[in-house]
N, C-alpha and C positions, 0 to 999 in steps of 0.2 A: 124180639126187634123188628121195630116194623120201618119198613123204606117205601118210598112212593116216588114217580117219575112226574114231573111237570114239565109244561113247554113254557118257556120264557119269550116273549115276543117283543122285538124292538122295533120301533116305530121312528120315522123320522118325516116330521111334517105330514102327519097322518098315513103315511104309506110303510106298510111292514116291510123293512127290510133284511130282518135276519130272524130266526128263528131256533133256539136251542133248547137242548133238555139238561134239567138237573135233576139230580136224585136227593130226595131226603133221605138221612141215614139216621139211626141211632133215635127212633121215635121223634124223627124231624128234628133232632138237636142242631144237626148241620146241613148242609147244601154242599153237594159237591157236583163237578161238571160229569156228566153220563160219559162223554168221551168216546174212545175206540178200542175194541178188545181185538187182538193179535197174537197168531200162535208163532212163538218164537223158535220152536223146534219142529217145524212142519215138516219138514225134508225128513228127519229122522223118524217122524213119527209113523209117515206114510210108508218108508220104508220097512217099518217093524213095530205094527199097532200092537204086536201080543205083548211085547215088553217095554215099550216106551209109552210113558205117560203123558198127555199134552200140557205142555208147559205155555201160559198165556201172559202176556203184558198188554195193561192198561194204561192208555195214555190222553191225554187232553190236549189242545192247542192252548197257546197262552191266551188267546181272547175267550176261548171257554172256562178257562181257570180263572179268570180276571171276575169274568161276567157271574160266576157261581160264587168268588169270592165276596162280590158286592151283594149278591141275593142273601149270603150268608151274612152277612155285616149286623144285621138287627138281631141275630139269634144269639149268638157267643163269641168270645175270641179263640175259640180250638179249631179255626177253619185249616191251621199248618198242620195241627195233630191229626185231626181225621183225614185228611189228604194223605199224610204219609203212612197212617196206619191201613189206607185202602190200597197202599201201593201205587198210586198213581204216578205217572211220570209226565213231564210237560213236553210235549214236542213243539217246534215251529212256534 
């Protein structure tokens, strides 16, 4: 499976107003927001690194998700399936 991260630049009247990262997954069959990775059990992990495995949550903002959905709209109709399988959560 190949993946790749690309930058998406948003311009308004010729001025760069935003830059977001999207990731192509499953051989670039879908584009998802890169989002943010957060450790959800950081306190437990810090207290007992020997017996506690880190658990991660991957989230993206509504803006990042909408932008990735727009980028993905030309490739297929499986955005929601890939989003769900990636375990992404929409925050904010």
